[in-house]
C-alpha positions as CSV (number, residue, x, y, z in Angstrom):
1,M,117.7,106.2,118.4
2,P,119.4,109.1,116.5
3,P,118.9,109.6,112.7
4,L,121.0,107.2,110.6
5,T,123.1,110.1,109.3
6,S,124.1,113.6,110.4
7,K,124.1,114.7,106.8
8,P,120.9,116.1,105.5
9,I,118.8,113.8,103.2
10,H,116.4,115.6,100.8
11,F,113.4,114.2,99.0
12,G,113.1,116.9,96.3
13,T,113.2,120.1,98.3
14,Y,112.0,118.5,101.5
15,L,114.3,117.6,104.4
16,V,113.5,114.1,105.4
17,T,116.6,113.0,107.4
18,S,114.5,112.0,110.4
19,S,112.2,109.8,108.3
20,V,115.0,107.7,106.8
21,F,115.2,104.1,108.0
22,H,117.7,102.7,105.5
23,L,120.7,104.2,103.7
24,T,123.0,102.9,101.1
25,P,125.8,104.8,99.4
26,L,123.4,105.8,96.6
27,S,119.8,105.4,97.9
28,F,117.6,105.9,101.0
29,A,114.2,104.6,102.2
30,I,111.8,106.8,104.1
31,V,108.5,106.3,105.8
32,N,105.6,108.0,104.0
33,I,104.0,111.1,105.5
34,K,100.5,109.9,104.5
35,P,100.6,106.2,103.7
36,I,97.9,104.8,101.4
37,L,98.1,101.6,103.5
38,P,100.0,100.9,106.7
39,G,103.7,100.2,105.8
40,H,103.7,102.3,102.6
41,V,107.2,103.6,102.2
42,L,109.4,105.3,99.5
43,V,112.8,104.5,98.2
44,S,114.8,107.2,96.4
45,P,118.3,107.8,95.1
46,R,120.3,110.2,97.2
47,R,121.0,112.4,94.3
48,V,117.9,114.6,93.6
49,V,116.9,114.0,89.9
50,P,113.4,114.0,88.5
51,R,113.5,111.1,86.0
52,L,114.7,107.5,86.1
53,S,116.7,108.1,82.9
54,D,118.7,110.8,84.7
55,L,120.2,108.2,87.0
56,S,123.6,106.5,86.4
57,Q,123.7,102.8,85.9
58,D,125.2,102.4,89.4
59,E,122.3,104.5,90.9
60,V,119.7,102.4,89.1
61,V,121.2,99.1,90.3
62,D,121.5,100.4,93.9
63,L,117.9,101.8,93.8
64,F,116.3,98.5,92.7
65,L,118.4,96.4,95.0
66,T,117.3,98.7,97.8
67,V,113.7,98.4,96.6
68,Q,114.1,94.6,96.7
69,K,115.6,94.6,100.2
70,V,113.2,97.1,101.7
71,G,110.3,95.2,100.1
72,R,111.2,92.0,101.8
73,L,111.4,93.9,105.1
74,I,108.0,95.6,104.6
75,E,106.3,92.4,103.6
76,R,107.6,90.7,106.8
77,I,107.0,93.5,109.2
78,Y,103.5,94.3,108.0
79,K,102.6,90.6,107.4
80,A,101.8,91.2,103.8
81,S,101.2,88.5,101.2
82,S,102.2,90.8,98.2
83,L,103.6,94.2,97.4
84,N,102.7,97.0,95.0
85,I,105.9,98.5,93.7
86,A,105.2,101.6,91.7
87,M,107.1,104.5,90.2
88,Q,105.6,107.6,88.5
89,D,108.4,108.8,86.2
90,G,107.7,112.4,85.5
91,A,104.9,115.0,86.1
92,D,102.7,113.7,83.4
93,A,102.8,110.2,85.0
94,G,101.6,111.6,88.3
95,Q,104.9,112.3,90.0
96,S,104.2,114.9,92.6
97,V,107.8,115.4,93.9
98,P,110.4,115.9,91.1
99,H,112.8,113.3,92.6
100,V,112.8,109.7,91.4
101,H,111.0,107.6,94.0
102,T,109.5,104.1,94.2
103,H,106.5,103.4,96.3
104,I,106.4,100.1,98.2
105,I,103.0,99.3,99.5
106,P,102.3,96.0,101.4
107,R,99.2,94.2,100.4
108,K,96.9,91.5,101.9
109,A,94.0,89.6,100.5
110,A,90.9,91.7,100.2
111,D,92.6,94.8,101.8
112,L,90.9,97.2,99.4
113,D,87.6,95.4,98.8
114,N,85.8,98.3,100.4
115,R,87.4,100.7,97.9
116,G,86.7,98.8,94.7
117,G,89.1,95.9,94.9
118,S,92.8,95.4,94.6
119,D,93.3,97.6,91.6
120,A,91.9,100.6,93.5
121,I,95.5,101.2,94.6
122,Y,96.3,102.6,91.2
123,R,93.5,105.2,91.5
124,M,94.8,106.0,95.0
125,L,98.3,106.5,93.8
126,E,97.2,108.7,90.8
127,G,94.8,110.7,92.9
128,E,95.1,113.1,95.9
129,E,95.9,110.2,98.2
130,G,99.1,109.5,96.4
131,D,100.2,113.1,96.1
132,V,103.2,113.0,98.3
133,G,104.3,116.5,97.4
134,E,101.0,118.0,98.4
135,H,101.2,116.2,101.8
136,F,104.6,117.7,102.4
137,E,103.3,121.1,101.4
138,E,100.3,120.6,103.7
139,K,102.7,119.8,106.6
140,K,104.8,122.9,105.7
141,R,101.6,125.1,105.8
142,N,100.8,123.5,109.2
143,R,97.2,123.7,108.5
144,P,94.7,121.0,107.3
145,Q,93.8,120.9,103.7
146,F,90.2,120.1,102.7
147,P,90.4,116.8,100.8
148,K,88.4,116.0,97.7
149,V,88.1,112.3,98.7
150,D,86.9,110.7,101.9
151,E,90.0,110.9,104.1
152,S,88.2,110.2,107.4
153,T,90.6,107.4,108.3
154,R,93.7,108.8,106.6
155,H,95.6,111.8,108.1
156,S,99.0,113.2,107.8
157,R,101.2,111.8,110.5
158,S,103.1,113.8,113.0
159,E,106.9,114.1,112.8
160,E,107.1,112.0,116.0
161,D,105.0,109.2,114.5
162,M,107.2,109.1,111.4
163,I,110.4,109.1,113.4
164,E,109.1,106.3,115.6
165,E,108.2,104.1,112.6
166,A,111.6,105.0,110.9
167,Q,113.5,103.9,114.0
168,M,111.6,100.7,114.2
169,L,112.2,99.9,110.6
170,A,115.9,100.9,110.9
171,R,116.3,98.4,113.8
172,E,114.6,95.7,111.6
173,M,117.0,96.5,108.7
174,E,120.0,95.5,110.8
175,P,121.9,92.7,109.2
176,S,121.3,90.3,112.1
177,R,117.5,90.5,111.5
178,L,117.5,90.0,107.7
């Protein structure tokens, strides 16, 4: 399955066209390079702007309708009972890529009990695990980075793995499946 568009899609300065699984006229959804939990994806506006307040009203409406639609898909595909939907709006809020983006993370009962309970997700998003920008930089450097936290079960994914998941999710986004 070829990418959804021949036009380049950027997440901040990073070219992510092959990771896109859903496009609207104003937004896109991508698989995450280093998901906190399986199915962790990102939804962003096509226009690269750092803050939610920089978006037009049409972009905000499209972004959140896309979050809602993608969230339903992710919940179904990953058999989740709930979702974390999070946005870090600005560097001081923990935003690691200066491009508005919303995290959608599928959740199940007791999925983070071994990490301190369901609220551990917020520490993970704020910490190194949630630093999407650093994970893209690590990929660009093409060398492993020494993590500060136990990352034994969480590794940056290959471009091929990300394309495969993006293609599967794109097929599932087809109108006949929703």
